[in-house]
C-alpha positions in Angstrom: 254.9 86.5 38.9 251.5 87.7 37.7 250.8 91.4 37.9 247.8 90.7 40.1 246.9 88.6 43.1 243.8 86.3 43.2 242.1 85.0 46.3 239.0 82.7 46.3 236.5 82.0 49.2 232.8 81.1 49.8 230.2 83.5 51.0 229.4 82.4 54.6 226.1 83.0 56.4 227.7 85.4 58.7 228.4 87.8 55.7 224.8 88.3 55.0 222.3 91.0 55.9 218.6 91.1 56.4 218.1 90.9 52.6 219.9 87.6 52.5 222.7 88.9 50.4 226.1 89.9 51.4 226.2 93.2 53.3 227.8 96.1 51.5 230.3 96.6 54.4 231.4 92.9 54.2 232.7 93.7 50.6 235.2 96.2 52.1 236.6 93.4 54.3 236.8 91.1 51.2 238.7 93.9 49.4 241.0 94.3 52.3 241.9 90.6 52.2 242.7 91.1 48.6 245.0 94.0 49.2 246.8 92.2 52.0 247.2 89.2 49.9 248.7 91.3 47.1 251.3 92.7 49.4 252.0 89.2 51.0 252.6 87.5 47.7 255.2 89.9 46.7 257.0 89.3 50.1 255.8 92.6 51.9 254.7 91.2 55.1 253.2 93.8 57.3 255.3 93.1 60.4 258.5 93.3 58.2 257.4 96.6 56.7 256.6 98.0 60.2 260.1 96.9 61.3 261.5 99.1 58.4 259.3 102.1 59.7 256.8 101.7 57.1 252.9 101.1 57.4 250.2 101.4 54.8 247.1 103.3 55.4 243.8 103.3 53.4 243.0 106.9 52.4 240.2 106.5 50.0 238.0 103.7 48.8 235.7 104.0 45.7 233.4 100.8 45.3 230.8 100.0 42.7 228.5 97.2 43.6 227.3 95.5 40.4 225.3 92.5 41.5 224.4 90.7 44.8 226.3 87.8 46.2 224.4 85.1 48.3 225.4 82.4 50.7 227.6 79.7 49.2 228.6 81.7 46.1 232.2 81.7 45.5 234.0 85.0 45.5 237.2 85.7 43.7 239.0 88.9 44.4 241.6 90.2 42.0 244.0 92.9 43.1 246.7 94.9 41.3 248.8 98.1 41.6 247.6 100.5 38.8 249.3 103.8 39.7 252.0 105.1 42.0 252.6 108.6 43.3 255.3 110.0 45.7 253.7 108.6 48.9 250.6 106.9 47.6 249.5 104.2 45.3 246.2 103.2 43.7 245.2 99.5 43.8 242.3 98.3 41.7 240.2 95.5 42.5 237.5 93.2 41.0 235.4 90.7 42.7 233.8 88.1 40.5 231.3 85.3 41.3 231.7 81.6 40.4 230.1 82.4 37.1 232.6 85.0 36.2 230.1 87.7 36.6 231.3 91.1 38.0 230.0 91.5 41.6 232.1 94.6 42.7 234.7 96.9 41.2 236.9 99.1 43.5 239.8 101.7 43.6 241.7 102.0 46.8 244.3 104.8 47.4 246.9 103.6 49.9 249.3 105.9 51.5 252.8 104.8 52.8 253.3 106.3 56.2 256.3 106.3 58.7 255.3 104.0 61.4 257.1 106.3 64.0 256.1 109.8 62.8 252.9 108.8 61.4 253.5 111.0 58.4 253.5 110.2 54.6 256.7 108.8 53.2 257.8 107.9 49.7 256.6 104.6 48.3 259.6 102.3 48.4 261.1 101.3 45.0 260.6 97.6 45.9 256.9 98.2 45.8 257.0 100.7 43.0 258.4 98.2 40.6 255.2 96.0 40.9 252.9 98.4 38.9 250.9 96.6 36.5 252.0 97.2 32.9 249.0 95.7 31.5 245.6 95.8 33.2 244.6 92.4 34.5 241.1 93.4 33.5 242.0 92.2 30.1 242.7 88.6 31.6 239.8 88.7 34.0 236.9 89.7 31.9 
């Protein structure tokens, strides 16, 4: 399995703002899709994790917008796990357009939380083992 996940989709007219480019808030949704896909590709379905008393919560999001995206552009979101702490993990993400140009770069801090107590809990070893040993940025750029 690759150390990163990759999803691809077109920009739709409903993603645009008054400037006829993708609204900055919409990129947060694109990035969320990428993180969800990363977990799902590794067999960590949200409903299954919740049954095991584990949910993930976004605690921090750092986003750099590099270039605009317009209707009908093709966005590719790359996501990988770059660091793991006791109860949190850092996921890095890049969004490229159909020309391979960097559109957005992001770092997300995700905390593992008890679904019942709503308090941080340790990142499970099953997730921890997926930390990227080599940055996919070397493959992506």
